[in-house]
PDB file of N, CA, C and O in Angstrom:
ATOM      1  N   GLY A   1    -116.051-174.758  91.953  1.00  0.00           N
ATOM      2  CA  GLY A   1    -115.123-175.594  92.664  1.00  0.00           C
ATOM      3  C   GLY A   1    -114.147-174.763  93.456  1.00  0.00           C
ATOM      4  O   GLY A   1    -114.144-173.535  93.374  1.00  0.00           O
ATOM      5  N   SER A   2    -113.329-175.435  94.215  1.00  0.00           N
ATOM      6  CA  SER A   2    -112.349-174.734  95.035  1.00  0.00           C
ATOM      7  C   SER A   2    -110.966-174.825  94.426  1.00  0.00           C
ATOM      8  O   SER A   2    -110.741-175.541  93.450  1.00  0.00           O
ATOM      9  N   VAL A   3    -110.050-174.090  95.017  1.00  0.00           N
ATOM     10  CA  VAL A   3    -108.672-174.012  94.533  1.00  0.00           C
ATOM     11  C   VAL A   3    -107.768-174.724  95.523  1.00  0.00           C
ATOM     12  O   VAL A   3    -107.909-174.539  96.732  1.00  0.00           O
ATOM     13  N   ASP A   4    -106.841-175.537  95.030  1.00  0.00           N
ATOM     14  CA  ASP A   4    -105.863-176.206  95.884  1.00  0.00           C
ATOM     15  C   ASP A   4    -104.476-175.780  95.431  1.00  0.00           C
ATOM     16  O   ASP A   4    -103.956-176.298  94.444  1.00  0.00           O
ATOM     17  N   LEU A   5    -103.880-174.842  96.145  1.00  0.00           N
ATOM     18  CA  LEU A   5    -102.563-174.323  95.760  1.00  0.00           C
ATOM     19  C   LEU A   5    -101.449-175.347  95.963  1.00  0.00           C
ATOM     20  O   LEU A   5    -100.354-175.180  95.426  1.00  0.00           O
ATOM     21  N   ASP A   6    -101.712-176.399  96.725  1.00  0.00           N
ATOM     22  CA  ASP A   6    -100.684-177.413  96.980  1.00  0.00           C
ATOM     23  C   ASP A   6    -100.622-178.492  95.905  1.00  0.00           C
ATOM     24  O   ASP A   6     -99.726-179.336  95.928  1.00  0.00           O
ATOM     25  N   GLN A   7    -101.547-178.471  94.982  1.00  0.00           N
ATOM     26  CA  GLN A   7    -101.645-179.563  94.020  1.00  0.00           C
ATOM     27  C   GLN A   7    -100.572-179.500  92.925  1.00  0.00           C
ATOM     28  O   GLN A   7    -100.077-180.539  92.490  1.00  0.00           O
ATOM     29  N   TYR A   8    -100.214-178.302  92.480  1.00  0.00           N
ATOM     30  CA  TYR A   8     -99.267-178.162  91.369  1.00  0.00           C
ATOM     31  C   TYR A   8     -98.140-177.209  91.745  1.00  0.00           C
ATOM     32  O   TYR A   8     -98.272-176.408  92.670  1.00  0.00           O
ATOM     33  N   GLU A   9     -97.050-177.304  91.031  1.00  0.00           N
ATOM     34  CA  GLU A   9     -95.872-176.465  91.283  1.00  0.00           C
ATOM     35  C   GLU A   9     -96.202-174.978  91.185  1.00  0.00           C
ATOM     36  O   GLU A   9     -95.729-174.183  91.998  1.00  0.00           O
ATOM     37  N   VAL A  10     -97.003-174.601  90.204  1.00  0.00           N
ATOM     38  CA  VAL A  10     -97.368-173.191  90.049  1.00  0.00           C
ATOM     39  C   VAL A  10     -98.095-172.700  91.300  1.00  0.00           C
ATOM     40  O   VAL A  10     -97.841-171.591  91.770  1.00  0.00           O
ATOM     41  N   GLY A  11     -98.990-173.514  91.836  1.00  0.00           N
ATOM     42  CA  GLY A  11     -99.701-173.153  93.056  1.00  0.00           C
ATOM     43  C   GLY A  11     -98.756-172.973  94.226  1.00  0.00           C
ATOM     44  O   GLY A  11     -98.922-172.052  95.026  1.00  0.00           O
ATOM     45  N   ASN A  12     -97.766-173.844  94.331  1.00  0.00           N
ATOM     46  CA  ASN A  12     -96.771-173.715  95.404  1.00  0.00           C
ATOM     47  C   ASN A  12     -95.978-172.421  95.266  1.00  0.00           C
ATOM     48  O   ASN A  12     -95.684-171.765  96.265  1.00  0.00           O
ATOM     49  N   ARG A  13     -95.636-172.057  94.061  1.00  0.00           N
ATOM     50  CA  ARG A  13     -94.907-170.802  93.833  1.00  0.00           C
ATOM     51  C   ARG A  13     -95.758-169.605  94.211  1.00  0.00           C
ATOM     52  O   ARG A  13     -95.275-168.659  94.833  1.00  0.00           O
ATOM     53  N   LEU A  14     -97.031-169.649  93.831  1.00  0.00           N
ATOM     54  CA  LEU A  14     -97.936-168.554  94.193  1.00  0.00           C
ATOM     55  C   LEU A  14     -98.060-168.430  95.710  1.00  0.00           C
ATOM     56  O   LEU A  14     -98.044-167.327  96.256  1.00  0.00           O
ATOM     57  N   LYS A  15     -98.184-169.563  96.377  1.00  0.00           N
ATOM     58  CA  LYS A  15     -98.285-169.566  97.834  1.00  0.00           C
ATOM     59  C   LYS A  15     -97.013-168.997  98.464  1.00  0.00           C
ATOM     60  O   LYS A  15     -97.074-168.268  99.453  1.00  0.00           O
ATOM     61  N   ASP A  16     -95.869-169.335  97.886  1.00  0.00           N
ATOM     62  CA  ASP A  16     -94.586-168.853  98.401  1.00  0.00           C
ATOM     63  C   ASP A  16     -94.458-167.329  98.336  1.00  0.00           C
ATOM     64  O   ASP A  16     -93.769-166.731  99.162  1.00  0.00           O
ATOM     65  N   ILE A  17     -95.116-166.702  97.363  1.00  0.00           N
ATOM     66  CA  ILE A  17     -95.014-165.239  97.258  1.00  0.00           C
ATOM     67  C   ILE A  17     -96.154-164.531  97.987  1.00  0.00           C
ATOM     68  O   ILE A  17     -96.265-163.306  97.933  1.00  0.00           O
ATOM     69  N   GLY A  18     -97.003-165.309  98.671  1.00  0.00           N
ATOM     70  CA  GLY A  18     -98.017-164.703  99.521  1.00  0.00           C
ATOM     71  C   GLY A  18     -99.434-164.714  98.995  1.00  0.00           C
ATOM     72  O   GLY A  18    -100.301-164.062  99.575  1.00  0.00           O
ATOM     73  N   VAL A  19     -99.702-165.432  97.913  1.00  0.00           N
ATOM     74  CA  VAL A  19    -101.068-165.514  97.403  1.00  0.00           C
ATOM     75  C   VAL A  19    -101.921-166.283  98.405  1.00  0.00           C
ATOM     76  O   VAL A  19    -101.520-167.341  98.890  1.00  0.00           O
ATOM     77  N   ILE A  20    -103.089-165.750  98.707  1.00  0.00           N
ATOM     78  CA  ILE A  20    -104.007-166.381  99.648  1.00  0.00           C
ATOM     79  C   ILE A  20    -105.002-167.223  98.864  1.00  0.00           C
ATOM     80  O   ILE A  20    -105.587-166.759  97.886  1.00  0.00           O
ATOM     81  N   ASN A  21    -105.186-168.445  99.295  1.00  0.00           N
ATOM     82  CA  ASN A  21    -106.124-169.351  98.648  1.00  0.00           C
ATOM     83  C   ASN A  21    -107.539-168.803  98.771  1.00  0.00           C
ATOM     84  O   ASN A  21    -108.014-168.551  99.879  1.00  0.00           O
ATOM     85  N   GLY A  22    -108.208-168.621  97.655  1.00  0.00           N
ATOM     86  CA  GLY A  22    -109.561-168.077  97.654  1.00  0.00           C
ATOM     87  C   GLY A  22    -110.640-169.114  97.858  1.00  0.00           C
ATOM     88  O   GLY A  22    -111.825-168.782  97.900  1.00  0.00           O
ATOM     89  N   GLY A  23    -110.243-170.363  97.986  1.00  0.00           N
ATOM     90  CA  GLY A  23    -111.240-171.409  98.180  1.00  0.00           C
ATOM     91  C   GLY A  23    -112.244-171.414  97.051  1.00  0.00           C
ATOM     92  O   GLY A  23    -111.869-171.453  95.879  1.00  0.00           O
ATOM     93  N   ASP A  24    -113.522-171.375  97.398  1.00  0.00           N
ATOM     94  CA  ASP A  24    -114.563-171.410  96.379  1.00  0.00           C
ATOM     95  C   ASP A  24    -115.232-170.050  96.163  1.00  0.00           C
ATOM     96  O   ASP A  24    -116.343-169.978  95.638  1.00  0.00           O
ATOM     97  N   MET A  25    -114.548-168.963  96.573  1.00  0.00           N
ATOM     98  CA  MET A  25    -115.104-167.632  96.340  1.00  0.00           C
ATOM     99  C   MET A  25    -115.104-167.308  94.855  1.00  0.00           C
ATOM    100  O   MET A  25    -114.191-167.686  94.122  1.00  0.00           O
ATOM    101  N   THR A  26    -116.135-166.608  94.429  1.00  0.00           N
ATOM    102  CA  THR A  26    -116.154-166.124  93.054  1.00  0.00           C
ATOM    103  C   THR A  26    -115.216-164.923  92.952  1.00  0.00           C
ATOM    104  O   THR A  26    -114.835-164.333  93.963  1.00  0.00           O
ATOM    105  N   ILE A  27    -114.855-164.574  91.740  1.00  0.00           N
ATOM    106  CA  ILE A  27    -114.006-163.399  91.533  1.00  0.00           C
ATOM    107  C   ILE A  27    -114.694-162.159  92.095  1.00  0.00           C
ATOM    108  O   ILE A  27    -114.048-161.307  92.705  1.00  0.00           O
ATOM    109  N   GLU A  28    -115.998-162.064  91.889  1.00  0.00           N
ATOM    110  CA  GLU A  28    -116.753-160.908  92.378  1.00  0.00           C
ATOM    111  C   GLU A  28    -116.739-160.844  93.902  1.00  0.00           C
ATOM    112  O   GLU A  28    -116.551-159.774  94.481  1.00  0.00           O
ATOM    113  N   ALA A  29    -116.935-161.977  94.541  1.00  0.00           N
ATOM    114  CA  ALA A  29    -116.935-162.012  96.005  1.00  0.00           C
ATOM    115  C   ALA A  29    -115.551-161.675  96.549  1.00  0.00           C
ATOM    116  O   ALA A  29    -115.433-160.920  97.515  1.00  0.00           O
ATOM    117  N   ALA A  30    -114.507-162.223  95.943  1.00  0.00           N
ATOM    118  CA  ALA A  30    -113.139-161.959  96.402  1.00  0.00           C
ATOM    119  C   ALA A  30    -112.779-160.486  96.232  1.00  0.00           C
ATOM    120  O   ALA A  30    -112.158-159.892  97.113  1.00  0.00           O
ATOM    121  N   THR A  31    -113.166-159.902  95.108  1.00  0.00           N
ATOM    122  CA  THR A  31    -112.879-158.485  94.854  1.00  0.00           C
ATOM    123  C   THR A  31    -113.614-157.593  95.843  1.00  0.00           C
ATOM    124  O   THR A  31    -113.033-156.659  96.395  1.00  0.00           O
ATOM    125  N   THR A  32    -114.886-157.881  96.066  1.00  0.00           N
ATOM    126  CA  THR A  32    -115.685-157.091  97.010  1.00  0.00           C
ATOM    127  C   THR A  32    -115.141-157.224  98.419  1.00  0.00           C
ATOM    128  O   THR A  32    -115.003-156.233  99.136  1.00  0.00           O
ATOM    129  N   LYS A  33    -114.831-158.449  98.815  1.00  0.00           N
ATOM    130  CA  LYS A  33    -114.312-158.698 100.155  1.00  0.00           C
ATOM    131  C   LYS A  33    -112.987-157.981 100.366  1.00  0.00           C
ATOM    132  O   LYS A  33    -112.795-157.322 101.388  1.00  0.00           O
ATOM    133  N   LEU A  34    -112.073-158.103  99.412  1.00  0.00           N
ATOM    134  CA  LEU A  34    -110.770-157.452  99.539  1.00  0.00           C
ATOM    135  C   LEU A  34    -110.926-155.940  99.584  1.00  0.00           C
ATOM    136  O   LEU A  34    -110.254-155.279 100.376  1.00  0.00           O
ATOM    137  N   SER A  35    -111.791-155.382  98.760  1.00  0.00           N
ATOM    138  CA  SER A  35    -112.033-153.932  98.775  1.00  0.00           C
ATOM    139  C   SER A  35    -112.531-153.477 100.137  1.00  0.00           C
ATOM    140  O   SER A  35    -112.058-152.476 100.675  1.00  0.00           O
ATOM    141  N   TYR A  36    -113.484-154.210 100.691  1.00  0.00           N
ATOM    142  CA  TYR A  36    -114.017-153.874 102.003  1.00  0.00           C
ATOM    143  C   TYR A  36    -112.926-153.953 103.076  1.00  0.00           C
ATOM    144  O   TYR A  36    -112.768-153.031 103.877  1.00  0.00           O
ATOM    145  N   LEU A  37    -112.183-155.047 103.085  1.00  0.00           N
ATOM    146  CA  LEU A  37    -111.165-155.235 104.119  1.00  0.00           C
ATOM    147  C   LEU A  37    -110.045-154.196 104.007  1.00  0.00           C
ATOM    148  O   LEU A  37    -109.545-153.714 105.024  1.00  0.00           O
ATOM    149  N   LEU A  38    -109.654-153.852 102.791  1.00  0.00           N
ATOM    150  CA  LEU A  38    -108.622-152.830 102.613  1.00  0.00           C
ATOM    151  C   LEU A  38    -109.097-151.471 103.121  1.00  0.00           C
ATOM    152  O   LEU A  38    -108.293-150.680 103.612  1.00  0.00           O
ATOM    153  N   SER A  39    -110.383-151.196 103.009  1.00  0.00           N
ATOM    154  CA  SER A  39    -110.923-149.919 103.482  1.00  0.00           C
ATOM    155  C   SER A  39    -110.907-149.823 105.009  1.00  0.00           C
ATOM    156  O   SER A  39    -111.040-148.733 105.566  1.00  0.00           O
ATOM    157  N   ARG A  40    -110.747-150.955 105.679  1.00  0.00           N
ATOM    158  CA  ARG A  40    -110.745-150.998 107.147  1.00  0.00           C
ATOM    159  C   ARG A  40    -109.368-150.744 107.746  1.00  0.00           C
ATOM    160  O   ARG A  40    -109.233-150.694 108.969  1.00  0.00           O
ATOM    161  N   ASN A  41    -108.336-150.580 106.906  1.00  0.00           N
ATOM    162  CA  ASN A  41    -106.961-150.330 107.370  1.00  0.00           C
ATOM    163  C   ASN A  41    -106.488-151.377 108.382  1.00  0.00           C
ATOM    164  O   ASN A  41    -105.937-151.038 109.429  1.00  0.00           O
ATOM    165  N   LEU A  42    -106.707-152.636 108.059  1.00  0.00           N
ATOM    166  CA  LEU A  42    -106.312-153.740 108.931  1.00  0.00           C
ATOM    167  C   LEU A  42    -104.839-154.064 108.743  1.00  0.00           C
ATOM    168  O   LEU A  42    -104.251-153.756 107.706  1.00  0.00           O
ATOM    169  N   SER A  43    -104.257-154.683 109.746  1.00  0.00           N
ATOM    170  CA  SER A  43    -102.874-155.149 109.608  1.00  0.00           C
ATOM    171  C   SER A  43    -102.853-156.291 108.597  1.00  0.00           C
ATOM    172  O   SER A  43    -103.880-156.931 108.373  1.00  0.00           O
ATOM    173  N   PRO A  44    -101.705-156.555 107.986  1.00  0.00           N
ATOM    174  CA  PRO A  44    -101.627-157.661 107.023  1.00  0.00           C
ATOM    175  C   PRO A  44    -102.049-159.001 107.616  1.00  0.00           C
ATOM    176  O   PRO A  44    -102.663-159.813 106.925  1.00  0.00           O
ATOM    177  N   THR A  45    -101.732-159.242 108.874  1.00  0.00           N
ATOM    178  CA  THR A  45    -102.091-160.506 109.513  1.00  0.00           C
ATOM    179  C   THR A  45    -103.599-160.643 109.650  1.00  0.00           C
ATOM    180  O   THR A  45    -104.153-161.706 109.371  1.00  0.00           O
ATOM    181  N   VAL A  46    -104.264-159.584 110.076  1.00  0.00           N
ATOM    182  CA  VAL A  46    -105.719-159.613 110.235  1.00  0.00           C
ATOM    183  C   VAL A  46    -106.385-159.728 108.868  1.00  0.00           C
ATOM    184  O   VAL A  46    -107.353-160.471 108.705  1.00  0.00           O
ATOM    185  N   LEU A  47    -105.871-158.999 107.897  1.00  0.00           N
ATOM    186  CA  LEU A  47    -106.428-159.055 106.547  1.00  0.00           C
ATOM    187  C   LEU A  47    -106.334-160.471 105.988  1.00  0.00           C
ATOM    188  O   LEU A  47    -107.291-160.978 105.401  1.00  0.00           O
ATOM    189  N   GLU A  48    -105.187-161.103 106.170  1.00  0.00           N
ATOM    190  CA  GLU A  48    -105.021-162.477 105.687  1.00  0.00           C
ATOM    191  C   GLU A  48    -105.992-163.420 106.388  1.00  0.00           C
ATOM    192  O   GLU A  48    -106.611-164.267 105.744  1.00  0.00           O
ATOM    193  N   HIS A  49    -106.126-163.279 107.691  1.00  0.00           N
ATOM    194  CA  HIS A  49    -107.062-164.132 108.445  1.00  0.00           C
ATOM    195  C   HIS A  49    -108.486-163.947 107.917  1.00  0.00           C
ATOM    196  O   HIS A  49    -109.211-164.920 107.712  1.00  0.00           O
ATOM    197  N   ALA A  50    -108.870-162.707 107.704  1.00  0.00           N
ATOM    198  CA  ALA A  50    -110.222-162.427 107.226  1.00  0.00           C
ATOM    199  C   ALA A  50    -110.450-162.978 105.822  1.00  0.00           C
ATOM    200  O   ALA A  50    -111.538-163.473 105.526  1.00  0.00           O
ATOM    201  N   MET A  51    -109.448-162.902 104.957  1.00  0.00           N
ATOM    202  CA  MET A  51    -109.595-163.421 103.597  1.00  0.00           C
ATOM    203  C   MET A  51    -109.695-164.942 103.590  1.00  0.00           C
ATOM    204  O   MET A  51    -110.359-165.516 102.727  1.00  0.00           O
ATOM    205  N   ARG A  52    -109.047-165.589 104.533  1.00  0.00           N
ATOM    206  CA  ARG A  52    -109.056-167.053 104.586  1.00  0.00           C
ATOM    207  C   ARG A  52    -110.342-167.624 105.187  1.00  0.00           C
ATOM    208  O   ARG A  52    -110.603-168.821 105.071  1.00  0.00           O
ATOM    209  N   ASN A  53    -111.133-166.781 105.821  1.00  0.00           N
ATOM    210  CA  ASN A  53    -112.336-167.241 106.509  1.00  0.00           C
ATOM    211  C   ASN A  53    -113.574-166.567 105.944  1.00  0.00           C
ATOM    212  O   ASN A  53    -113.502-165.486 105.360  1.00  0.00           O
ATOM    213  N   SER A  54    -114.693-167.215 106.127  1.00  0.00           N
ATOM    214  CA  SER A  54    -115.964-166.678 105.668  1.00  0.00           C
ATOM    215  C   SER A  54    -116.472-165.639 106.647  1.00  0.00           C
ATOM    216  O   SER A  54    -116.589-165.914 107.841  1.00  0.00           O
ATOM    217  N   LEU A  55    -116.777-164.445 106.153  1.00  0.00           N
ATOM    218  CA  LEU A  55    -117.355-163.405 106.986  1.00  0.00           C
ATOM    219  C   LEU A  55    -118.867-163.346 106.842  1.00  0.00           C
ATOM    220  O   LEU A  55    -119.583-163.106 107.814  1.00  0.00           O
ATOM    221  N   ARG A  56    -119.346-163.565 105.627  1.00  0.00           N
ATOM    222  CA  ARG A  56    -120.781-163.498 105.343  1.00  0.00           C
ATOM    223  C   ARG A  56    -121.232-164.604 104.396  1.00  0.00           C
ATOM    224  O   ARG A  56    -122.159-164.414 103.609  1.00  0.00           O
ATOM    225  N   GLY A  57    -120.584-165.741 104.473  1.00  0.00           N
ATOM    226  CA  GLY A  57    -120.981-166.862 103.631  1.00  0.00           C
ATOM    227  C   GLY A  57    -120.437-166.807 102.219  1.00  0.00           C
ATOM    228  O   GLY A  57    -120.930-167.508 101.336  1.00  0.00           O
ATOM    229  N   GLU A  58    -119.418-165.976 101.995  1.00  0.00           N
ATOM    230  CA  GLU A  58    -118.866-165.826 100.651  1.00  0.00           C
ATOM    231  C   GLU A  58    -117.945-166.974 100.248  1.00  0.00           C
ATOM    232  O   GLU A  58    -117.625-167.133  99.069  1.00  0.00           O
ATOM    233  N   ARG A  59    -117.527-167.757 101.205  1.00  0.00           N
ATOM    234  CA  ARG A  59    -116.731-168.947 100.904  1.00  0.00           C
ATOM    235  C   ARG A  59    -117.094-170.024 101.910  1.00  0.00           C
ATOM    236  O   ARG A  59    -117.537-169.723 103.018  1.00  0.00           O
ATOM    237  N   SER A  60    -116.911-171.246 101.534  1.00  0.00           N
ATOM    238  CA  SER A  60    -117.255-172.332 102.439  1.00  0.00           C
ATOM    239  C   SER A  60    -116.044-173.209 102.671  1.00  0.00           C
ATOM    240  O   SER A  60    -115.137-173.286 101.842  1.00  0.00           O
ATOM    241  N   THR A  61    -116.050-173.862 103.808  1.00  0.00           N
ATOM    242  CA  THR A  61    -115.030-174.849 104.123  1.00  0.00           C
ATOM    243  C   THR A  61    -115.747-176.089 104.613  1.00  0.00           C
ATOM    244  O   THR A  61    -116.878-176.004 105.092  1.00  0.00           O
ATOM    245  N   GLU A  62    -115.117-177.219 104.503  1.00  0.00           N
ATOM    246  CA  GLU A  62    -115.722-178.460 104.988  1.00  0.00           C
ATOM    247  C   GLU A  62    -115.961-178.374 106.485  1.00  0.00           C
ATOM    248  O   GLU A  62    -116.966-178.882 106.984  1.00  0.00           O
ATOM    249  N   GLY A  63    -115.039-177.730 107.213  1.00  0.00           N
ATOM    250  CA  GLY A  63    -115.200-177.587 108.653  1.00  0.00           C
ATOM    251  C   GLY A  63    -116.454-176.814 109.009  1.00  0.00           C
ATOM    252  O   GLY A  63    -117.170-177.184 109.939  1.00  0.00           O
ATOM    253  N   GLU A  64    -116.727-175.737 108.271  1.00  0.00           N
ATOM    254  CA  GLU A  64    -117.944-174.957 108.518  1.00  0.00           C
ATOM    255  C   GLU A  64    -119.182-175.798 108.256  1.00  0.00           C
ATOM    256  O   GLU A  64    -120.120-175.810 109.053  1.00  0.00           O
ATOM    257  N   LYS A  65    -119.173-176.496 107.140  1.00  0.00           N
ATOM    258  CA  LYS A  65    -120.344-177.281 106.772  1.00  0.00           C
ATOM    259  C   LYS A  65    -120.626-178.366 107.797  1.00  0.00           C
ATOM    260  O   LYS A  65    -121.779-178.598 108.160  1.00  0.00           O
ATOM    261  N   ILE A  66    -119.588-179.021 108.259  1.00  0.00           N
ATOM    262  CA  ILE A  66    -119.762-180.143 109.181  1.00  0.00           C
ATOM    263  C   ILE A  66    -120.024-179.659 110.604  1.00  0.00           C
ATOM    264  O   ILE A  66    -120.960-180.120 111.256  1.00  0.00           O
ATOM    265  N   ALA A  67    -119.192-178.723 111.089  1.00  0.00           N
ATOM    266  CA  ALA A  67    -119.264-178.335 112.498  1.00  0.00           C
ATOM    267  C   ALA A  67    -120.468-177.461 112.836  1.00  0.00           C
ATOM    268  O   ALA A  67    -121.133-177.684 113.848  1.00  0.00           O
ATOM    269  N   ARG A  68    -120.753-176.469 111.994  1.00  0.00           N
ATOM    270  CA  ARG A  68    -121.790-175.509 112.369  1.00  0.00           C
ATOM    271  C   ARG A  68    -122.744-175.177 111.243  1.00  0.00           C
ATOM    272  O   ARG A  68    -123.592-174.297 111.391  1.00  0.00           O
ATOM    273  N   GLY A  69    -122.627-175.848 110.149  1.00  0.00           N
ATOM    274  CA  GLY A  69    -123.501-175.536 109.031  1.00  0.00           C
ATOM    275  C   GLY A  69    -123.350-174.107 108.546  1.00  0.00           C
ATOM    276  O   GLY A  69    -124.316-173.516 108.063  1.00  0.00           O
ATOM    277  N   GLY A  70    -122.140-173.532 108.666  1.00  0.00           N
ATOM    278  CA  GLY A  70    -121.894-172.161 108.239  1.00  0.00           C
ATOM    279  C   GLY A  70    -122.323-171.122 109.260  1.00  0.00           C
ATOM    280  O   GLY A  70    -122.292-169.927 108.964  1.00  0.00           O
ATOM    281  N   LYS A  71    -122.723-171.543 110.454  1.00  0.00           N
ATOM    282  CA  LYS A  71    -123.239-170.601 111.443  1.00  0.00           C
ATOM    283  C   LYS A  71    -122.149-169.944 112.276  1.00  0.00           C
ATOM    284  O   LYS A  71    -122.459-169.278 113.264  1.00  0.00           O
ATOM    285  N   ASN A  72    -120.876-170.112 111.908  1.00  0.00           N
ATOM    286  CA  ASN A  72    -119.809-169.482 112.669  1.00  0.00           C
ATOM    287  C   ASN A  72    -119.460-168.095 112.149  1.00  0.00           C
ATOM    288  O   ASN A  72    -118.489-167.498 112.614  1.00  0.00           O
ATOM    289  N   VAL A  73    -120.214-167.573 111.209  1.00  0.00           N
ATOM    290  CA  VAL A  73    -119.946-166.264 110.640  1.00  0.00           C
ATOM    291  C   VAL A  73    -119.896-165.161 111.698  1.00  0.00           C
ATOM    292  O   VAL A  73    -118.937-164.389 111.691  1.00  0.00           O
ATOM    293  N   PRO A  74    -120.871-165.037 112.611  1.00  0.00           N
ATOM    294  CA  PRO A  74    -120.803-163.954 113.597  1.00  0.00           C
ATOM    295  C   PRO A  74    -119.555-164.020 114.474  1.00  0.00           C
ATOM    296  O   PRO A  74    -119.027-162.983 114.876  1.00  0.00           O
ATOM    297  N   PHE A  75    -119.083-165.224 114.772  1.00  0.00           N
ATOM    298  CA  PHE A  75    -117.887-165.358 115.591  1.00  0.00           C
ATOM    299  C   PHE A  75    -116.668-164.842 114.848  1.00  0.00           C
ATOM    300  O   PHE A  75    -115.792-164.212 115.440  1.00  0.00           O
ATOM    301  N   LEU A  76    -116.612-165.110 113.548  1.00  0.00           N
ATOM    302  CA  LEU A  76    -115.488-164.611 112.766  1.00  0.00           C
ATOM    303  C   LEU A  76    -115.516-163.095 112.680  1.00  0.00           C
ATOM    304  O   LEU A  76    -114.465-162.459 112.757  1.00  0.00           O
ATOM    305  N   LEU A  77    -116.691-162.503 112.523  1.00  0.00           N
ATOM    306  CA  LEU A  77    -116.790-161.047 112.502  1.00  0.00           C
ATOM    307  C   LEU A  77    -116.363-160.464 113.842  1.00  0.00           C
ATOM    308  O   LEU A  77    -115.683-159.438 113.890  1.00  0.00           O
ATOM    309  N   LYS A  78    -116.760-161.117 114.927  1.00  0.00           N
ATOM    310  CA  LYS A  78    -116.356-160.665 116.259  1.00  0.00           C
ATOM    311  C   LYS A  78    -114.837-160.713 116.374  1.00  0.00           C
ATOM    312  O   LYS A  78    -114.221-159.772 116.875  1.00  0.00           O
ATOM    313  N   ASP A  79    -114.228-161.809 115.911  1.00  0.00           N
ATOM    314  CA  ASP A  79    -112.771-161.930 115.945  1.00  0.00           C
ATOM    315  C   ASP A  79    -112.115-160.848 115.108  1.00  0.00           C
ATOM    316  O   ASP A  79    -111.108-160.270 115.517  1.00  0.00           O
ATOM    317  N   LEU A  80    -112.677-160.568 113.937  1.00  0.00           N
ATOM    318  CA  LEU A  80    -112.115-159.543 113.060  1.00  0.00           C
ATOM    319  C   LEU A  80    -112.116-158.189 113.754  1.00  0.00           C
ATOM    320  O   LEU A  80    -111.116-157.472 113.704  1.00  0.00           O
ATOM    321  N   HIS A  81    -113.213-157.829 114.398  1.00  0.00           N
ATOM    322  CA  HIS A  81    -113.279-156.552 115.101  1.00  0.00           C
ATOM    323  C   HIS A  81    -112.314-156.510 116.265  1.00  0.00           C
ATOM    324  O   HIS A  81    -111.719-155.467 116.539  1.00  0.00           O
ATOM    325  N   HIS A  82    -112.148-157.635 116.959  1.00  0.00           N
ATOM    326  CA  HIS A  82    -111.196-157.707 118.079  1.00  0.00           C
ATOM    327  C   HIS A  82    -109.772-157.469 117.580  1.00  0.00           C
ATOM    328  O   HIS A  82    -109.043-156.651 118.142  1.00  0.00           O
ATOM    329  N   TRP A  83    -109.380-158.177 116.536  1.00  0.00           N
ATOM    330  CA  TRP A  83    -108.020-158.051 116.034  1.00  0.00           C
ATOM    331  C   TRP A  83    -107.766-156.685 115.416  1.00  0.00           C
ATOM    332  O   TRP A  83    -106.639-156.191 115.465  1.00  0.00           O
ATOM    333  N   ALA A  84    -108.776-156.069 114.843  1.00  0.00           N
ATOM    334  CA  ALA A  84    -108.610-154.755 114.216  1.00  0.00           C
ATOM    335  C   ALA A  84    -108.298-153.677 115.245  1.00  0.00           C
ATOM    336  O   ALA A  84    -107.702-152.653 114.910  1.00  0.00           O
ATOM    337  N   LYS A  85    -108.702-153.900 116.513  1.00  0.00           N
ATOM    338  CA  LYS A  85    -108.456-152.910 117.558  1.00  0.00           C
ATOM    339  C   LYS A  85    -107.042-152.987 118.112  1.00  0.00           C
ATOM    340  O   LYS A  85    -106.605-152.059 118.791  1.00  0.00           O
ATOM    341  N   LEU A  86    -106.320-154.057 117.845  1.00  0.00           N
ATOM    342  CA  LEU A  86    -104.961-154.223 118.395  1.00  0.00           C
ATOM    343  C   LEU A  86    -103.953-153.361 117.686  1.00  0.00           C
ATOM    344  O   LEU A  86    -102.771-153.385 118.028  1.00  0.00           O
TER     345      LEU A  86
END
């Protein structure tokens, strides 16, 4: 299942201190993804954007499922590389 940080007070507190919603990522996927992104020396803004979006199908959103069936992954990777160069 997915995580909704807005549902309970504890979630709101976590969000207030900067916790990023992992959606339906597994702990293993989140750890691997964060390790990879940290190795890229990205700015905090780019890192947050990348964690919130699917790069290789590690998390899903209703928008992805409905709009493109998860086929927007290459566009997100392109965006990540663009922002990393700034």
